[in-house]
N, C-alpha and C positions, 0 to 999 in steps of 0.2 A: 309423366314425370311431374312431380309436384314442385312447388317453388322452393321448398326446403332442400329437396334433392338437387335441384338445379343450382342453388346457391352453394351447396356442399361440393358439387362437382366443379363449379367455377373456382372456388377457393383452392381446391386440390390442384387444378390446372395452373392457377396463378402461383401457388407454392412451388410446383415443379419447375415452372418457368424461371422463378426467382433463383431457385437452386442451380439450374443450368447456367444462368447469367453470372452468378457468383463464382461458379467453378471456372467458367470461361474467363472472367476478369482476373481470377487468381493465376491462371495459366499464362495469360498475356502479361500480367505484371511480373511473373517469374522470368519470362522470356525477355522482357524489356530490361530487367535488372541484369541479366547475363550480358545483354548487348551493351548496356551502359558500362559495365565492368570491363568488357573487351575494349570499348572505345577509350576508356581511361588508360588502360594498359598501352594501347597503341599511341596515345598522346604522350604518355610518359616516355616511351621508347623514342618518339620523335624529338622530344625536348632534350633527351640525353644523347641523341644521335646514335642510338643503338637500334638497329633494325635486324629482325630475324632473317637469316639467309633464305633467299627464294621468295621473300615477301613481295606481293603485288602492290604497285603504287596506284593510288586513286587517280583517275584521269583528271585533267585540268578542268574539263567541263563540269564534272560532278563536284569538284572542289568549289568552283565559282558558284554553282547553284546552291550548295550548302551554305556558303558564306552569305549570299544574297538573302536566303531564307532567314538566317539568324539575324542579319542586319535589319531586315524589314520588320522583325518582331521585337527589336530592341534587346536581343540576346547577345551575350559577350561572344566574341570570335577570337579564339586563341591563334596567334600567329605561330605556325610551325614551319620548319624548313621544307623546301620542295623535295620531291623524291630524288631528284638528281643529286642533291647534296647529301642525302642519307644513304643511298645505295652505293656500294663500292663498284668500281668498274668490273665488267665481267672478266673472268680469267682468260688469259690468252692461251689458246690451244696450240700446243706445239706437236709437230709430227715426230714420231720416233725416228731416231737417226738409224739409218741402215748400216749394218756392220758387214764387213767383208768376211767371206768364209762361211762355213756352215755352222749351224747351231746343233748342239748335242740333243739327241732324241732319246727318250726313255726306251730301254730295251724290254725284252720279254718279261723280266722280273719287275718292271715298273720303276726301276731305279735309274737315275741319271748318273753318268760317269762322274768321277771325282774331278773337281777343277784342278788343273796343274799348269805349271809354267812351261811345260815341254812344247817343243815345236813339232811334235809328232803328227802324223797323218791320222785324223780322227774319222776318216771316212768309214771305218769298220766299227765305230762305237756302238752301233745298233746290235751288231753280232756279239760283241764282247760283253755287253751288259744286258 
């Protein structure tokens, strides 16, 4: 292999490496832009005290580490409410109230009997409908 060929091969390898590096940097930049946008959206929701249902709160350890990181580097730290202030209390589950008597069952035709105010015995409703 001559010096000219070696130099040509070296330039091609460097060019391919630069192309791969640019592509990777572009992908990382795109991913970071999406992450920044999501973070802005979450901060906006926190400021407005509007949180999506089922949203997971960041643990206090992670929040403290992030705040310390930004403070150490002289970056601004926005004060947002704690998760307890933003999330509504979980709904209270109530057990269904048991009713006395039997419940109508769909008959062979798949229809339920018509509701009525009669005090009749509906024990035969499966046969009738």
